[in-house]
C-alpha positions in Angstrom: 0.2 0.2 0.4 1.4 3.4 -0.7 2.0 5.7 1.6 0.1 8.8 1.5 2.3 12.1 2.3 5.1 10.8 1.0 3.4 10.6 -3.2 1.3 13.7 -2.3 4.9 15.4 -1.2 6.8 13.6 -4.5 3.2 15.0 -6.2 4.2 18.5 -4.9 7.8 18.6 -6.1 7.2 17.8 -9.6 4.6 20.7 -9.9 6.7 23.2 -8.2 9.6 21.9 -11.9 6.2 22.1 -14.1 6.1 25.9 -12.6 9.4 26.6 -12.5 9.8 25.2 -15.6 6.8 27.6 -17.2 8.1 30.2 -15.0 11.4 30.4 -17.4 9.5 29.9 -20.5 8.3 33.3 -19.4 11.2 35.3 -18.9 10.8 35.3 -14.7 13.3 33.9 -13.1 12.8 35.2 -9.7 9.7 32.7 -9.4 11.4 30.6 -11.6 14.0 30.4 -8.4 12.1 30.5 -5.8 10.2 27.1 -7.3 13.0 25.7 -8.1 14.7 26.2 -4.9 10.8 24.6 -3.0 11.1 22.2 -4.9 14.6 21.2 -4.2 13.6 21.5 0.4 10.2 19.6 -0.6 12.7 17.0 -2.3 14.3 17.0 0.8 12.3 17.0 3.2 10.7 14.2 1.3 13.9 11.9 1.5 15.0 13.0 5.4 11.4 12.7 7.1 9.5 10.2 6.1 11.8 7.6 4.6 11.6 3.9 5.3 13.1 2.4 8.1 15.5 0.2 5.6 16.5 2.2 3.2 19.9 3.6 2.9 20.8 0.4 4.8 23.5 -1.3 3.2 
């Protein structure tokens, strides 16, 4: 069964990337930069807070 919060965070990160690419295409670089930064933070949050216990263990 999929976990809801990590899935939602992944969708939010993809949405922020799409918004950033559209902002870059329309020469709105401040918005694009903030969206890329926000997407990075969302990905970091997802990977550190909502990681499975066995993930990354060798």
